[in-house]
C-alpha positions as CSV (number, residue, x, y, z in Angstrom):
1,M,62.1,48.8,128.9
2,P,66.0,49.8,128.2
3,C,67.2,52.8,127.6
4,T,70.2,54.0,125.4
5,P,72.1,57.3,126.3
6,L,73.5,59.3,122.6
7,T,75.8,62.0,122.6
8,F,75.6,63.5,119.1
9,P,78.4,65.2,116.9
10,D,77.6,68.7,117.7
11,G,77.2,67.7,121.8
12,S,73.8,67.3,122.2
13,R,72.4,64.7,124.1
14,A,69.0,62.4,124.1
15,I,68.2,58.9,126.0
16,V,66.5,56.5,123.6
17,C,63.9,53.9,125.3
18,T,62.8,51.0,123.2
19,R,60.8,47.6,124.0
20,G,63.8,44.9,123.3
21,P,63.2,42.3,120.0
22,R,60.9,41.3,118.8
23,P,59.8,37.6,119.3
24,R,60.7,35.5,115.5
25,C,59.1,32.5,114.3
26,A,61.3,29.9,114.5
27,C,61.8,30.8,110.1
28,G,62.8,34.0,111.6
29,T,60.1,36.2,110.1
30,R,58.4,38.7,113.1
31,A,55.9,36.5,114.7
32,A,52.5,38.0,114.8
33,L,50.9,34.9,116.9
34,Q,51.2,32.3,119.3
35,C,50.5,28.6,119.5
36,D,46.7,28.1,121.1
37,A,48.1,24.2,122.0
38,P,47.2,23.7,125.9
39,A,50.1,22.7,127.4
40,K,51.6,22.6,131.0
41,R,52.7,25.9,131.6
42,K,51.6,28.8,133.4
43,S,49.5,30.5,130.5
44,G,47.8,27.1,130.0
45,T,48.8,27.1,125.9
46,C,52.2,26.2,124.1
47,D,52.7,29.9,123.5
48,R,55.2,29.5,120.6
49,H,55.8,32.6,118.7
50,L,54.8,32.0,115.0
51,C,54.6,34.0,111.2
52,A,51.4,33.5,109.7
53,S,52.9,31.6,107.1
54,C,53.9,29.0,109.8
55,A,51.1,28.7,111.6
56,T,48.3,26.6,111.1
57,E,44.4,28.4,111.9
58,V,42.3,26.1,113.6
59,G,39.3,28.5,114.3
60,P,39.0,32.0,114.9
61,D,42.0,33.8,116.3
62,R,43.0,30.1,116.9
63,H,46.2,28.7,115.7
64,L,48.8,25.9,116.0
65,C,52.8,25.9,115.6
66,Q,53.5,22.7,113.4
67,E,54.6,20.5,116.0
68,H,51.2,20.5,117.5
69,A,49.3,20.8,113.6
70,A,51.5,17.4,112.5
71,S,50.5,15.7,115.6
72,G,47.1,15.9,114.4
73,F,46.2,18.3,117.5
74,A,42.5,19.3,117.8
75,P,42.1,22.1,120.3
76,A,40.0,21.2,123.7
77,N,36.8,23.5,122.8
78,E,36.3,22.1,119.2
79,A,37.4,18.1,120.5
80,S,34.8,18.0,122.6
81,Q,32.1,19.3,120.8
82,P,29.3,17.0,119.3
83,V,29.2,15.9,116.0
């Protein structure tokens, strides 16, 4: 958490701490979701930051980025279920 010391015109001082920049979707909108497609990463998923309009919902609390949605990817737990 970065902290910045401030000095006001009247001579008073303060320290303001922030979390840093919020993640953004590729379209520039603030991201609220992440891609849940499996990937060879430590987390096990793609984790690309997505906004609600760019995400493709494929299940309850499961979203895909445009790249994985276009490739016809089906989440592992849904692909293995019998029809």
